[in-house]
C-alpha positions in Angstrom: -32.8 -1.8 4.1 -30.1 -1.6 6.1 -26.9 -3.7 5.6 -26.8 -6.7 7.4 -23.7 -8.3 8.5 -20.5 -8.7 6.3 -19.4 -12.6 6.9 -15.9 -13.0 7.0 -15.0 -16.7 6.6 -11.2 -17.3 8.1 -9.6 -15.4 11.2 -6.2 -15.0 9.2 -4.0 -12.5 8.4 -6.0 -11.2 5.6 -9.9 -12.2 7.7 -8.4 -9.9 10.6 -7.5 -7.4 8.5 -10.5 -6.9 6.5 -12.4 -7.1 9.6 -10.4 -4.2 11.3 -10.6 -2.3 8.0 -14.8 -2.7 7.8 -14.9 -1.7 11.3 -13.0 1.8 10.5 -15.6 2.3 7.8 -18.4 1.3 10.2 -19.5 -1.5 8.0 -20.6 -4.1 10.3 -18.8 -7.6 10.1 -18.3 -10.8 11.4 -15.4 -13.3 11.4 -16.1 -17.2 11.4 -12.5 -19.5 12.0 -12.4 -22.8 12.0 -9.9 -23.3 15.0 -11.8 -24.3 18.4 -10.0 -21.5 19.9 -7.0 -18.6 19.0 -3.5 -20.0 18.4 -0.6 -18.4 18.1 1.1 -20.3 14.7 3.9 -20.0 12.3 7.5 -18.8 12.3 8.4 -15.0 10.7 7.2 -13.3 7.9 8.3 -10.2 6.1 6.4 -7.1 6.5 7.0 -4.9 3.7 6.3 -1.0 3.6 3.2 -1.8 1.1 1.8 -3.8 4.1 2.8 -1.7 6.9 1.0 1.2 5.2 -2.2 -0.2 5.7 -1.6 -1.2 9.4 0.0 1.9 10.3 -3.5 3.6 8.7 -5.6 0.8 11.8 -3.4 2.2 14.1 -1.3 -0.9 14.8 2.5 0.4 14.1 3.3 1.1 17.5 2.4 -2.9 18.4 3.9 -4.1 15.5 6.9 -2.3 16.6 7.0 -3.7 20.2 7.0 -7.0 18.7 9.2 -7.2 15.3 11.8 -6.2 14.4 12.7 -2.9 11.6 14.6 -4.7 8.9 17.6 -2.3 7.6 18.6 -3.6 4.1 18.5 -7.1 2.0 21.5 -8.9 1.1 22.5 -11.6 -1.1 25.2 -14.0 -0.7 26.1 -17.1 -2.6 27.1 -20.2 -1.3 30.8 -18.9 -0.1 29.4 -16.8 2.2 30.4 -13.8 -0.5 28.5 -10.7 -0.5 26.5 -10.4 -4.0 24.8 -7.4 -3.2 23.1 -5.4 -0.9 20.3 -2.6 -0.9 18.8 -0.6 2.5 15.2 -1.5 2.4 11.9 0.5 4.5 12.9 3.6 6.0 16.4 3.4 5.3 15.4 3.3 1.3 13.6 6.2 1.5 10.2 4.9 2.1 7.8 6.6 4.5 6.8 3.0 5.9 9.0 0.8 7.2 9.7 -3.1 7.2 8.8 -5.3 9.8 10.3 -9.0 10.2 8.3 -10.6 12.9 6.8 -13.8 13.9 3.6 -14.6 12.8 2.0 -15.7 15.6 3.4 -11.9 16.9 1.5 -10.3 13.7 -1.3 -12.7 14.4 -2.0 -11.4 18.1 -1.3 -8.0 17.2 -4.4 -8.5 14.8 -6.9 -10.5 16.7 -6.2 -8.4 19.9 -7.3 -5.2 17.7 -10.7 -6.7 16.6 -11.7 -7.9 19.8 -11.2 -4.5 21.2 -12.6 -2.8 18.9 -15.6 -4.9 17.6 -15.8 -6.9 20.9 -15.3 -10.5 22.1 -17.8 -11.6 19.7 -16.0 -10.2 16.9 -14.6 -13.7 15.6 -16.4 -16.8 16.4 -14.1 -19.9 16.8 -15.2 -23.8 15.9 -16.8 -22.7 12.7 -15.1 -24.8 10.2 -16.9 -23.4 6.9 -18.1 -26.5 4.8 -19.6 -24.4 1.8 -21.7 -21.7 1.4 -25.0 -20.5 -0.7 -27.1 -17.8 -2.1 -29.9 -16.4 -3.3 -31.2 -13.0 -4.3 -31.3 -11.7 -0.6 -28.2 -12.7 0.3 -25.8 -15.6 1.7 -25.7 -18.3 3.9 -22.6 -20.3 5.2 -22.5 -23.6 6.5 -20.5 -24.7 9.6 -19.4 -28.5 10.6 -21.2 -28.9 13.2 -22.9 -25.8 14.2 -25.8 -23.5 13.4 -25.1 -21.9 9.6 -24.8 -17.6 9.3 -26.7 -15.8 7.6 -25.6 -12.0 5.8 -25.5 -9.7 3.0 -21.8 -11.1 1.3 -19.8 -14.0 2.0 -15.5 -12.8 2.1 -13.6 -16.6 1.9 -10.7 -15.6 3.8 -10.5 -19.6 4.9 -6.3 -19.4 3.5 -4.7 -22.3 1.2 -6.8 -24.8 2.1 -10.2 -22.8 1.4 -12.9 -24.8 1.2 -15.3 -21.8 -0.6 -12.4 -21.9 -2.8 -13.2 -25.7 -3.7 -16.7 -25.5 -3.8 -15.9 -23.0 -7.2 -13.3 -25.0 -8.8 -13.9 -28.6 -7.5 -12.3 -30.7 -10.3 -8.9 -28.1 -9.3 -7.2 -30.8 -7.7 -4.0 -30.8 -5.0 -1.5 -28.0 -4.6 0.9 -27.4 -7.3 4.6 -28.6 -6.5 7.5 -26.9 -8.0 9.9 -30.0 -6.7 11.1 -27.8 -4.1 10.8 -29.0 -0.2 11.6 -26.5 2.9 12.8 -27.1 6.4 12.2 -24.0 9.3 13.1 -23.0 12.2 13.7 -20.6 14.8 17.0 -20.1 16.4 17.6 -17.6 19.4 21.0 -15.8 19.2 23.3 -13.0 19.4 22.6 -10.7 16.3 24.2 -10.9 13.6 25.0 -8.5 10.9 23.3 -5.1 11.6 21.2 -6.8 13.4 18.3 -6.1 11.0 19.5 -7.7 7.7 16.9 -9.6 5.3 19.9 -12.2 4.3 19.1 -14.6 1.1 22.2 -17.3 0.9 22.8 -20.0 -2.0 20.2 -21.4 -4.6 18.3 -24.1 -4.4 20.5 -26.0 -6.8 23.5 -26.1 -4.4 21.6 -25.0 -1.0 19.3 -21.8 0.0 18.6 -20.4 3.3 17.1 -16.8 3.9 17.6 -15.9 7.3 16.5 -13.0 9.4 15.7 -11.7 13.1 12.0 -11.7 14.1 11.7 -11.1 17.8 14.4 -8.7 19.8 15.3 -9.5 23.5 15.9 -7.3 26.8 19.5 -9.3 26.7 20.6 -7.8 23.3 19.6 -11.8 22.0 16.9 -12.2 18.7 15.0 -14.4 17.7 16.2 -15.7 14.1 13.8 -17.5 11.8 15.4 -19.2 8.4 14.5 -21.4 6.1 16.0 -23.9 3.4 14.9 -25.0 0.1 16.0 -27.9 -1.6 14.9 -30.0 -4.7 12.8 -33.4 -3.8 11.2 -35.6 -5.6 9.7 -37.9 -2.6 7.9 -34.9 -0.5 4.6 -35.9 0.9 1.9 -33.5 1.5 1.6 -32.0 5.3 0.4 -29.5 7.2 2.4 -26.1 8.3 3.7 -27.7 11.6 4.9 -31.1 10.6 8.7 -31.7 12.5 11.2 -31.2 10.7 15.2 -33.2 11.2 18.1 -32.0 10.6 19.9 -34.8 9.1 17.1 -34.6 6.2 18.0 -31.5 4.8 22.0 -30.6 6.5 24.0 -32.0 3.4 24.3 -29.1 1.3 25.0 -26.7 4.2 27.8 -29.1 6.1 30.4 -26.0 5.9 28.8 -23.2 5.5 30.5 -21.6 8.5 30.9 -18.4 7.1 33.1 -15.7 9.5 28.9 -13.8 9.8 27.4 -16.7 10.7 27.6 -20.0 11.4 25.2 -22.3 9.7 25.3 -25.4 10.8 25.5 -24.0 14.4 22.2 -22.0 13.7 20.7 -25.8 12.8 21.8 -27.0 16.0 20.7 -24.6 18.3 17.0 -24.3 16.5 14.0 -24.4 19.0 11.8 -26.2 16.6 12.4 -27.3 12.8 9.7 -27.9 10.8 9.4 -29.3 7.2 6.6 -28.4 4.5 6.8 -28.8 0.5 6.9 -25.5 -1.8 3.4 -25.5 -2.9 0.9 -23.0 -4.5 -1.9 -23.1 -7.3 -1.8 -21.8 -10.6 -3.7 -18.2 -10.9 -8.1 -18.5 -11.6 -9.8 -16.5 -13.5 -12.5 -15.4 -11.3 -12.9 -14.6 -7.8 -16.4 -13.2 -7.5 -19.8 -15.3 -7.6 -22.2 -12.6 -7.4 -22.5 -12.5 -3.1 -19.2 -14.4 -2.6 -15.4 -13.6 -3.2 -11.9 -15.2 -2.4 -9.6 -12.9 -0.8 -6.2 -13.7 0.5 -4.5 -17.2 -0.1 -8.0 -18.4 -0.6 -8.0 -16.1 -3.9 -4.2 -16.5 -4.9 -2.0 -18.7 -2.9 1.3 -18.1 -3.8 5.2 -19.5 -2.6 6.2 -18.5 0.2 9.1 -15.7 -0.9 9.4 -12.0 -1.8 7.6 -11.7 1.9 3.9 -11.0 -0.6 1.4 -13.6 1.0 0.6 -12.1 3.7 1.0 -9.2 2.8 -0.9 -9.1 -1.0 -3.7 -10.6 1.6 -3.6 -7.0 3.5 -3.8 -5.0 0.3 -6.7 -7.5 -0.6 -8.4 -6.2 2.5 -8.1 -2.6 2.3 -9.2 -2.4 -1.6 -12.5 -4.4 -0.7 -13.3 -2.5 2.5 -12.6 0.6 0.3 -14.9 -0.5 -2.0 -17.6 -1.5 0.5 -18.1 1.7 1.7 -18.1 3.6 -1.0 -20.4 1.5 -2.9 -24.2 1.4 -2.0 -24.4 -2.0 -4.2 -21.9 -4.4 -2.1 -22.3 -7.2 -5.2 -20.7 -4.1 -7.5 -17.9 -3.5 -4.8 -17.1 -7.4 -4.8 -16.7 -6.9 -9.0 -15.0 -4.0 -8.5 -12.5 -5.5 -6.0 -12.0 -8.6 -8.8 -11.2 -6.0 -11.3 -8.6 -4.3 -9.5 -6.5 -6.9 -8.1 -6.7 -10.0 -10.2 -4.1 -9.8 -12.5 -2.3 -7.9 -10.4 -1.5 -10.6 -8.0 -1.7 -13.4 -10.4 1.6 -12.0 -11.7 3.3 -11.9 -8.5 1.9 -15.6 -8.1 4.0 -16.3 -11.6 6.4 -14.3 -10.6 7.1 -15.9 -7.2 7.7 -19.2 -9.5 9.8 -17.8 -11.7 11.7 -14.3 -10.7 11.8 -13.9 -7.0 14.3 -11.8 -5.3 16.8 -14.2 -4.8 16.9 -14.6 -8.7 19.6 -12.0 -8.4 21.7 -15.1 -7.0 20.7 -17.4 -9.3 22.1 -14.8 -12.0 25.6 -14.5 -10.6 25.7 -18.4 -10.0 25.0 -19.2 -13.5 28.0 -16.8 -14.5 30.7 -18.5 -12.1 29.1 -21.8 -12.6 29.0 -21.7 -8.2 32.7 -20.7 -7.6 34.2 -18.0 -5.2 35.1 -14.7 -6.7 37.4 -11.7 -6.3 34.8 -9.0 -7.2 31.5 -8.8 -8.0 31.7 -6.2 -10.5 34.4 -8.5 -12.5 30.9 -10.8 -12.4 27.9 -8.3 -13.1 27.6 -5.0 -12.9 25.7 -4.3 -10.1 23.1 -1.8 -11.6 22.2 -5.7 -13.6 21.6 -7.0 -10.1 19.4 -3.6 -8.4 17.7 -4.0 -12.2 16.0 -7.0 -10.8 15.0 -6.1 -7.6 13.7 -3.0 -8.9 11.6 -5.5 -11.0 10.2 -7.4 -8.6 9.2 -4.4 -6.7 7.5 -3.6 -9.5 5.1 -6.3 -10.4 4.6 -6.5 -6.3 3.4 -2.7 -6.0 5.5 -1.6 -3.6 8.4 0.4 -5.7 9.6 4.0 -3.9 7.3 5.9 -6.5 4.4 3.9 -5.7 4.2 4.2 -2.0 
């Protein structure tokens, strides 16, 4: 019997990448998205070489290059603005593929345009909020709120952090895990600083922490700068990704951060918008697949937005799953193999993002200096030890240079 279309639940980064990957292998699919229409949301995202390798294979690198900023280096500073460690990234580190810092909305638009252009306008069905999935020996039925259900061979849940399908199979999981850190994120248009292609991590959570990088280049030479802060909080409120934030709620640790390379209070003051939300993830689970139904991306492994690996791992999921579905006549066997290959690997990243993300480099130096300025970093710690911390994260996230 010929295969019916694979049902992809969710039209975010993971779901759209999966649709493109399946189409490239001549496997029919349809995407069902809860939103009533395509909406450009979010702020910045880092796309590391392992994710760009997949998107390049799908013919998207030229479009990404037109939207984003190619990163040249990772830098790590203390709260005094002193450089602790830097290293090249992407092509500048010898990778075959670049590192792009890009507005999430631009990445989403590139993926959506490609899906519509290749699969047709009907390939993404909006206004389909999944309420659950049923299955039997012949296939699956995906139920939606207020519209007719859809049937197919298998269903892949790419419905994100608040996945209805995950909740169906883990009904007692409870609310997201809050790690005691709140985040504020914004974007500010300004002239480039440092190299104009730096992904910068500054400070520690305890003393004030920021991640800052450019995500758009404008013809007048200015850039759109993405920034976020992390601060310990015990009074957070569960909210969505678009809750407005207020400078007065997070400015205190940063009032004197006027470095010779960037004025942080001015960066906040000039922001086009600010959003607030708690740093949350979920504990890793030991199962993503139930016969004809599989979790993928944030539905399978929601993680802290650190290290550029949330969206990237969804993209790698899509590549792995589409390859297996193309190679395996029995789709159910392909889903089982997908779980075997990806579950343990990505679960380790979830836990590492909690305990030793890349900015652990700054935490290490902060403990050695007590938060005080230093004369020479070499007098505090051997830079080779800092490089080793970075390399350990790359190994966990599977984007070391030899692997790619």
